[in-house]
C-alpha positions as CSV (number, residue, x, y, z in Angstrom):
1,M,-21.7,-30.0,35.5
2,T,-24.5,-32.6,34.6
3,H,-24.1,-35.9,32.7
4,H,-25.6,-34.4,29.7
5,S,-23.3,-31.3,29.8
6,L,-20.2,-33.5,30.2
7,T,-21.1,-35.7,27.1
8,I,-21.6,-32.5,25.2
9,F,-18.3,-30.9,26.3
10,F,-16.4,-34.3,25.8
11,L,-17.8,-34.4,22.5
12,A,-16.9,-30.9,21.4
13,A,-13.3,-31.3,22.8
14,T,-13.0,-34.7,20.7
15,A,-14.1,-32.9,17.5
16,A,-11.7,-29.9,18.1
17,L,-8.9,-32.2,18.6
18,A,-9.7,-34.1,15.7
19,A,-9.8,-31.1,13.6
20,T,-6.5,-29.8,15.0
21,D,-4.9,-33.3,14.0
22,E,-6.3,-32.9,10.5
23,L,-5.0,-29.5,10.2
24,K,-1.5,-30.8,11.4
25,Q,-1.6,-33.5,8.5
26,L,-2.4,-31.1,5.9
27,Q,-0.6,-31.8,2.8
28,I,1.2,-28.4,1.5
29,D,2.9,-27.9,-1.8
30,A,6.4,-27.1,-1.1
31,G,5.7,-26.4,2.5
32,K,4.6,-27.7,5.8
33,V,2.3,-27.0,8.7
34,T,4.5,-26.0,11.7
35,L,1.8,-25.2,14.4
36,V,-1.9,-25.5,15.0
37,E,-2.9,-24.0,18.2
38,Q,-6.3,-23.8,19.7
39,V,-6.4,-20.4,21.8
40,P,-9.2,-20.1,24.5
41,A,-11.3,-17.2,24.8
42,D,-9.7,-14.3,26.6
43,K,-10.0,-10.6,25.3
44,V,-10.8,-12.1,21.9
45,P,-13.1,-15.1,21.2
46,T,-11.9,-18.6,21.1
47,H,-9.8,-19.3,17.8
48,T,-7.3,-21.6,15.9
49,I,-3.7,-20.4,14.9
50,V,-2.3,-22.1,12.0
51,K,1.3,-21.5,11.0
52,I,3.0,-22.7,7.7
53,V,6.1,-22.3,6.1
54,L,6.6,-22.4,2.3
55,N,9.7,-23.2,0.5
56,P,8.7,-22.5,-3.5
57,G,12.3,-21.7,-4.4
58,K,15.6,-22.9,-3.5
59,D,16.3,-19.7,-1.1
60,S,12.7,-19.4,-0.2
61,N,11.3,-19.2,3.3
62,V,7.9,-17.9,3.4
63,N,6.0,-17.8,6.8
64,V,2.2,-17.6,6.8
65,E,-0.3,-17.4,9.7
66,V,-3.9,-18.2,9.4
67,C,-6.4,-16.9,12.3
68,L,-9.8,-19.1,12.2
69,P,-12.8,-18.4,14.5
70,E,-14.9,-21.0,15.7
71,A,-17.1,-22.8,12.9
72,E,-20.3,-21.5,14.2
73,K,-19.0,-17.9,14.3
74,W,-17.3,-17.9,10.7
75,N,-19.1,-15.5,8.3
76,T,-17.9,-17.5,5.4
77,R,-15.6,-14.8,4.3
78,F,-11.7,-14.8,4.1
79,I,-9.6,-11.8,4.3
80,G,-5.8,-11.3,3.3
81,L,-3.8,-8.6,5.0
82,G,-0.7,-6.9,3.6
83,N,2.6,-6.5,5.2
84,G,4.6,-3.1,5.4
85,G,8.1,-2.0,4.6
86,A,10.6,-4.6,3.9
87,A,8.3,-7.0,5.8
88,G,10.1,-9.9,7.5
89,R,7.8,-10.4,10.3
90,I,4.2,-11.2,11.0
91,N,2.0,-8.9,13.2
92,S,-0.2,-11.6,14.7
93,G,-2.1,-8.9,16.6
94,S,-3.4,-7.6,13.2
95,L,-5.3,-10.8,12.4
96,L,-7.2,-10.8,15.7
97,G,-9.6,-7.9,15.2
98,Y,-10.8,-9.6,12.0
99,M,-11.1,-12.9,13.6
100,A,-13.3,-11.4,16.4
101,R,-15.6,-10.1,13.7
102,G,-16.0,-13.7,12.4
103,Y,-13.5,-13.5,9.6
104,A,-10.9,-16.1,8.5
105,V,-7.8,-14.1,8.1
106,A,-4.1,-14.6,6.8
107,T,-0.9,-12.8,6.5
108,T,2.5,-13.4,5.4
109,D,6.1,-12.3,6.3
110,M,6.6,-12.5,2.5
111,G,9.8,-14.3,2.7
112,T,12.2,-11.7,4.1
113,A,12.7,-12.7,7.5
114,P,14.6,-12.1,9.8
115,N,15.5,-8.6,8.0
116,S,15.8,-7.2,4.6
117,D,19.4,-8.5,4.3
118,S,17.9,-12.0,3.5
119,G,17.4,-10.6,-0.1
120,I,21.0,-9.8,-0.9
121,G,21.6,-11.8,-4.1
122,K,18.6,-13.8,-4.0
123,P,16.2,-13.8,-6.7
124,D,13.9,-16.4,-5.2
125,V,13.4,-13.7,-2.3
126,W,13.0,-11.0,-4.7
127,K,10.0,-13.0,-6.3
128,D,8.7,-14.0,-3.0
129,F,8.6,-10.3,-1.8
130,G,7.5,-8.9,-5.2
131,Y,4.3,-11.3,-5.4
132,R,4.7,-14.9,-5.1
133,A,4.4,-15.2,-1.0
134,T,1.1,-13.1,-1.2
135,H,-0.5,-15.4,-3.9
136,L,0.9,-18.7,-2.1
137,M,-0.3,-17.2,1.2
138,T,-3.9,-16.9,-0.3
139,T,-3.9,-20.5,-1.8
140,V,-2.7,-22.2,1.4
141,A,-5.0,-20.2,3.6
142,K,-8.0,-21.3,1.5
143,Q,-6.8,-24.8,1.9
144,V,-6.8,-24.4,5.6
145,I,-10.2,-22.8,5.6
146,Q,-11.4,-25.8,3.5
147,A,-10.0,-28.3,5.8
148,S,-11.4,-26.5,8.7
149,Y,-14.6,-25.6,7.8
150,G,-15.5,-28.1,5.0
151,R,-16.1,-25.5,2.6
152,A,-14.1,-22.9,0.6
153,P,-14.9,-19.0,1.4
154,E,-17.9,-17.3,-0.3
155,Y,-16.2,-14.2,-0.7
156,S,-12.1,-13.3,-0.3
157,Y,-10.9,-10.0,0.3
158,F,-7.6,-8.3,0.6
159,N,-6.6,-5.2,2.5
160,G,-3.0,-3.4,2.3
161,G,-1.4,-0.3,2.6
162,S,2.2,0.7,1.4
163,T,4.0,-2.7,0.7
164,G,0.7,-4.1,1.4
165,G,-0.7,-1.9,-1.5
166,Q,1.9,-3.4,-3.7
167,Q,0.8,-6.8,-2.8
168,A,-2.9,-5.7,-3.4
169,L,-2.2,-4.5,-7.0
170,Q,0.0,-7.6,-8.0
171,E,-3.0,-9.7,-6.8
172,A,-5.3,-7.8,-8.9
173,Q,-3.2,-7.9,-11.9
174,R,-1.5,-11.2,-11.8
175,Y,-4.0,-13.5,-9.8
176,P,-7.4,-11.9,-10.1
177,E,-9.3,-15.0,-9.2
178,D,-7.7,-14.8,-5.6
179,Y,-9.8,-11.8,-4.4
180,D,-13.6,-10.6,-5.1
181,G,-12.7,-7.2,-3.7
182,I,-9.3,-5.3,-3.0
183,V,-8.3,-2.1,-1.1
184,A,-4.7,-0.7,-2.2
185,N,-4.0,2.2,0.5
186,V,-0.9,4.2,-0.3
187,P,0.2,1.5,-2.7
188,A,4.1,1.4,-3.3
189,H,3.2,-0.6,-6.7
190,C,5.6,1.6,-8.6
191,R,8.4,-0.1,-6.5
192,T,11.7,0.2,-8.0
193,P,11.2,3.9,-9.5
194,L,10.1,4.5,-5.8
195,H,13.3,3.5,-4.1
196,A,15.4,5.4,-7.0
197,Y,13.3,8.4,-5.6
198,F,14.4,7.5,-2.1
199,L,18.0,7.1,-3.3
200,W,17.8,10.5,-5.0
201,N,16.6,12.0,-2.2
202,E,19.0,10.6,0.0
203,Q,22.1,11.6,-2.0
204,I,20.7,15.3,-2.1
205,F,20.0,15.3,1.7
206,H,23.4,14.0,2.4
207,Q,25.0,16.6,0.3
208,C,22.8,19.6,1.4
209,P,20.9,18.9,4.9
210,F,17.9,20.7,5.9
211,N,17.2,21.3,9.7
212,N,13.8,21.0,11.2
213,T,13.0,24.6,10.8
214,Q,14.1,25.0,7.4
215,E,12.0,22.0,6.4
216,E,9.0,23.4,8.2
217,N,9.4,26.6,6.4
218,V,9.5,24.9,3.1
219,I,6.5,22.9,3.8
220,A,4.8,26.2,5.1
221,A,5.8,28.1,1.8
222,G,4.2,25.1,-0.2
223,N,1.1,25.3,1.7
224,E,0.9,29.2,1.2
225,Y,1.7,29.1,-2.2
226,M,-1.2,26.6,-3.2
227,A,-3.8,28.3,-0.9
228,S,-5.5,30.1,-3.6
229,R,-6.3,26.9,-5.1
230,E,-7.9,25.3,-2.0
231,I,-11.4,25.6,-0.7
232,P,-11.6,27.8,2.5
233,Q,-11.4,25.1,5.1
234,T,-8.1,23.8,3.8
235,A,-6.4,26.9,2.4
236,G,-3.0,27.3,4.0
237,K,-3.4,24.2,6.1
238,M,-2.8,21.7,3.4
239,V,-2.1,21.2,-0.4
240,S,-5.2,19.0,-1.6
241,D,-4.0,18.8,-5.1
242,P,-0.1,19.0,-5.3
243,R,0.1,18.7,-9.0
244,C,2.6,21.5,-10.0
245,T,4.5,23.0,-12.8
246,G,8.4,24.0,-13.1
247,K,7.1,27.7,-12.4
248,D,5.3,26.5,-9.3
249,I,8.4,25.0,-7.9
250,E,10.5,28.2,-8.6
251,A,7.7,30.3,-6.8
252,V,7.6,28.0,-3.7
253,I,11.3,28.1,-3.5
254,A,11.3,31.8,-3.7
255,L,8.6,32.0,-0.9
256,A,10.5,29.5,1.3
257,Q,13.7,31.6,1.1
258,K,11.9,34.8,1.7
259,K,10.4,33.1,5.0
260,D,13.8,31.7,6.0
261,A,17.0,33.7,5.2
262,T,19.0,30.4,6.2
263,L,17.9,28.7,2.8
264,T,21.0,29.4,0.6
265,D,21.4,28.9,-3.2
266,K,22.6,25.5,-2.5
267,H,19.5,24.6,-0.5
268,A,17.4,26.2,-3.4
269,E,19.1,24.1,-5.9
270,A,18.5,20.9,-3.9
271,L,14.9,21.9,-3.6
272,R,14.5,22.1,-7.3
273,K,16.0,18.6,-7.7
274,L,13.8,17.3,-4.9
275,F,10.5,18.7,-6.1
276,S,11.4,17.9,-9.6
277,G,12.3,13.9,-9.0
278,P,15.0,11.8,-10.6
279,K,15.7,11.6,-14.1
280,H,18.2,9.2,-15.7
281,A,21.6,10.7,-15.9
282,I,22.4,9.8,-19.5
283,T,19.0,9.9,-21.5
284,G,17.1,12.3,-19.1
285,E,14.2,10.0,-19.0
286,R,11.6,10.3,-16.3
287,I,12.5,7.6,-13.4
288,F,9.9,9.0,-10.7
289,D,8.3,12.4,-9.8
290,G,9.4,14.5,-6.9
291,I,8.3,15.3,-3.4
292,P,4.8,16.8,-3.1
293,F,4.3,20.4,-1.8
294,G,3.5,20.3,1.8
295,S,4.8,17.2,2.6
296,S,7.4,15.8,5.3
297,F,11.1,15.4,4.0
298,K,11.8,12.9,6.7
299,I,10.2,9.8,5.2
300,A,11.1,10.7,1.7
301,H,14.7,9.1,1.7
302,G,16.2,5.8,3.4
303,H,14.5,2.7,2.5
304,L,17.9,1.5,0.5
305,Y,17.7,-2.1,0.8
306,L,16.5,-2.9,-2.5
307,F,19.9,-1.5,-3.8
308,Q,21.8,-3.9,-1.5
309,W,19.8,-6.7,-2.7
310,V,21.5,-6.1,-6.1
311,F,24.7,-4.3,-5.3
312,G,25.7,-6.0,-1.9
313,K,25.6,-4.9,1.8
314,D,28.7,-2.8,1.6
315,K,27.8,-0.9,-1.4
316,D,28.5,2.8,-0.8
317,M,24.9,4.4,-1.8
318,Q,26.4,7.7,-2.2
319,S,28.4,6.3,-5.2
320,L,25.4,4.9,-6.9
321,D,24.6,6.8,-10.2
322,F,21.5,7.5,-11.9
323,G,22.6,6.0,-15.4
324,K,24.1,2.3,-15.5
325,D,23.5,1.7,-11.8
326,I,20.0,2.5,-12.0
327,D,19.8,0.2,-15.2
328,T,21.2,-2.7,-13.5
329,Y,18.9,-2.2,-10.5
330,T,16.0,-2.0,-12.7
331,A,16.8,-5.0,-14.8
332,A,17.3,-7.4,-11.7
333,L,14.2,-6.2,-9.6
334,G,11.7,-4.6,-11.8
335,P,10.2,-7.5,-13.2
336,Y,9.5,-9.1,-10.1
337,L,8.4,-6.0,-7.7
338,N,6.5,-3.4,-10.1
339,A,2.8,-3.8,-10.1
340,E,2.3,-1.7,-13.3
341,N,-0.1,-3.5,-15.5
342,P,-3.2,-1.6,-16.3
343,D,-4.9,-4.6,-17.9
344,L,-7.4,-5.7,-15.2
345,T,-9.8,-7.2,-17.5
346,P,-9.8,-10.7,-15.8
347,F,-10.5,-9.0,-12.4
348,E,-13.1,-7.1,-13.9
349,K,-14.9,-9.6,-15.7
350,R,-15.1,-11.8,-12.6
351,G,-16.8,-9.2,-10.7
352,G,-13.8,-7.8,-8.7
353,K,-13.8,-4.5,-7.1
354,L,-10.9,-2.2,-6.2
355,I,-10.3,1.0,-4.1
356,M,-6.9,2.8,-4.4
357,I,-6.1,5.4,-1.6
358,S,-3.5,8.0,-1.7
359,G,-2.6,10.9,0.7
360,S,-1.7,14.2,-1.0
361,A,1.0,14.8,1.6
362,D,2.6,11.5,1.5
363,S,6.3,11.9,0.5
364,C,7.0,8.2,1.4
365,V,4.7,6.7,-1.3
366,P,3.7,9.9,-3.3
367,Y,0.3,10.0,-4.9
368,H,1.6,10.5,-8.5
369,A,2.4,7.1,-9.6
370,T,-1.1,5.6,-8.5
371,L,-2.8,8.9,-10.2
372,D,-0.9,7.9,-13.4
373,Y,-1.5,4.2,-13.0
374,Y,-5.3,5.0,-12.8
375,E,-5.1,7.0,-16.0
376,R,-3.6,4.0,-17.8
377,V,-6.3,1.9,-16.4
378,I,-9.0,4.3,-17.6
379,A,-7.1,4.2,-21.2
380,H,-6.9,0.5,-21.3
381,F,-10.8,0.3,-20.6
382,G,-11.7,3.0,-23.0
383,S,-13.4,5.4,-20.7
384,L,-13.4,6.8,-17.2
385,E,-16.9,5.4,-16.6
386,K,-15.9,1.9,-17.6
387,A,-12.8,2.1,-15.2
388,A,-14.9,3.5,-12.6
389,S,-17.4,0.8,-12.6
390,F,-15.1,-1.6,-10.8
391,C,-12.1,0.8,-9.8
392,K,-12.1,3.9,-7.9
393,F,-9.2,6.2,-6.7
394,Y,-9.3,8.6,-3.9
395,I,-6.7,11.3,-3.3
396,V,-7.2,12.3,0.6
397,P,-6.2,15.9,1.2
398,G,-3.5,16.4,3.6
399,M,-2.8,12.7,4.4
400,S,0.5,11.6,4.8
401,H,1.6,7.8,4.8
402,G,-1.3,7.2,7.1
403,P,-2.8,9.4,9.8
404,G,-1.0,12.8,10.0
405,P,-1.7,16.5,10.3
406,G,-4.1,16.6,7.3
407,I,-7.4,14.4,7.1
408,N,-6.8,11.7,9.1
409,K,-9.9,9.7,9.6
410,L,-11.6,7.7,6.8
411,P,-14.6,5.3,6.7
412,D,-14.0,1.7,6.8
413,M,-12.4,1.2,3.2
414,L,-12.7,-2.5,3.1
415,G,-16.4,-2.5,4.3
416,L,-17.0,-0.2,1.3
417,V,-15.4,-2.9,-1.0
418,M,-17.3,-5.6,0.7
419,N,-20.7,-3.7,0.1
420,W,-19.7,-2.7,-3.5
421,R,-19.0,-6.5,-4.3
422,E,-21.8,-8.4,-2.4
423,K,-24.7,-5.5,-2.3
424,G,-24.0,-3.5,-5.5
425,E,-23.6,-0.1,-3.2
426,V,-21.0,1.8,-5.5
427,P,-18.9,3.9,-3.1
428,H,-18.7,7.7,-4.2
429,T,-18.8,10.4,-1.5
430,L,-16.5,9.3,1.7
431,N,-17.0,11.4,4.7
432,A,-13.4,12.3,6.0
433,Q,-12.4,14.0,9.3
434,R,-9.5,16.1,10.5
435,L,-9.0,15.1,14.1
436,V,-7.0,17.2,16.5
437,D,-6.4,16.2,19.9
438,G,-9.1,13.7,19.5
439,K,-11.5,16.3,18.4
440,T,-13.0,17.0,15.0
441,E,-11.6,20.3,13.6
442,L,-12.9,19.5,10.0
443,D,-15.5,17.1,8.4
444,M,-15.7,17.1,4.8
445,P,-16.6,14.8,1.9
446,L,-14.1,13.4,-0.5
447,Y,-14.8,12.3,-4.0
448,P,-13.3,9.8,-6.4
449,Y,-10.7,11.1,-8.7
450,P,-11.0,13.3,-10.8
451,E,-13.8,14.8,-8.9
452,K,-12.6,17.3,-6.1
453,T,-14.1,18.8,-3.0
454,G,-15.5,22.2,-3.6
455,W,-17.2,24.6,-1.8
456,E,-20.1,27.1,-2.9
457,S,-22.9,29.0,-1.1
458,G,-21.8,27.8,2.1
459,A,-21.8,23.8,1.1
460,F,-19.4,21.1,0.2
461,K,-19.9,20.1,-3.8
462,P,-18.0,17.9,-6.1
463,V,-16.4,19.9,-8.9
464,N,-14.7,18.1,-11.8
465,G,-10.8,18.3,-11.3
466,P,-8.1,18.1,-13.8
467,R,-6.9,14.8,-15.5
468,G,-3.5,13.6,-15.6
469,G,-0.8,16.5,-14.6
470,V,1.9,14.3,-13.5
471,E,4.8,13.2,-15.6
472,R,5.0,9.5,-16.6
473,V,7.6,7.2,-15.5
474,A,9.4,6.2,-18.7
475,E,8.4,2.7,-19.7
476,R,11.7,1.1,-19.6
477,F,11.8,1.7,-15.7
478,S,8.9,-0.6,-15.2
479,P,9.9,-3.6,-17.2
480,K,7.6,-6.4,-18.4
481,A,6.5,-8.5,-15.2
482,A,8.4,-12.0,-14.9
483,D,6.6,-15.0,-13.9
């Protein structure tokens, strides 16, 4: 190495150490920097990891991780990433792909480490998990970016699915200034009603189990019965639009029993309740809709930690009722966890763009609550055209809670949001694929709700689909958001 090269190397190393020291000394509101580490290039480029712990409430313990590319490789954009399930951990690997493409990126454990038991009886944790951790992650990440690069991000984006979709819509509703564009994939935004649905199903399956063959025959019956409403490419393989009536439910049950003689009248009654969804035991009000036709039972129950947060670890979940107990649970958690406010005016006015995606065969976070949310956004803005000018909703045929037997490959949704926000390229037709053993079995376009994919004269075409068609969750099960 020449003398000149040594000098350049020494100066670069000195600058890097100075930047590291500055980040270590960063003053964080109700928190502290716990680690600043420069990671040399290996399988990914050189980058800096910054770990932060935030304590905004008495029982709060929110972990945040920020991943920074080298200054000369930063593309001036910031991405916030969502978590999943009950959160409680950070997937550091999820940050690296974005960092390698030049993004500063951050995520949070949402304050529920080491596991979901951390939320039992602790409203501070409820608040952090519901919305506060994501917002504070965003503000502190931008503080780190400013200190590291000497400037704020030019654009900021959020990408999350499931619980990350709850985070996404909380950001759009509560903190519209945080992000310029947001992707909410299979969003668990109607959170407390969703977990009431999990409990409803859990109790039914406990009283009347279905074996794998019975479940497969019920799924096949749904696909077969709805086939007449499908295009040729999907008929009998999936249910692209699971909206149904009570008459449809009875027909699917009858067909399932015809296919499988082991499905008893007790199974039939269980299916009525599963497909219809939970209602309040006293008032009969709608709590949540039911399992969509053509979707798995296996991911439609469990996830009962929210009830433990309210009633304690030892509470018998089979004893919880859908009257007083649901009222108690809703009052405790709903104001923090639910992201149901259709007034996205501040987000829209600042030029924010939002894409929401649901899978038609997702029984973990069914499509219907998000479809109804979008209808309420449309109503708030006065027209579909106005709502669609900044917010699009896609229902993906046959997709479960992520990749599955239906359509399981979509375009880069975050890239679509970025191009929409920065270049004015409005997303409309998406190319989707059904992959089987890595090979394309079906290649078809998707259109934003309420349009559907039609087939005419040997070609795909958009057709106008029906609006609404799902039963609305009663207003009191999504109480007003709390600060």
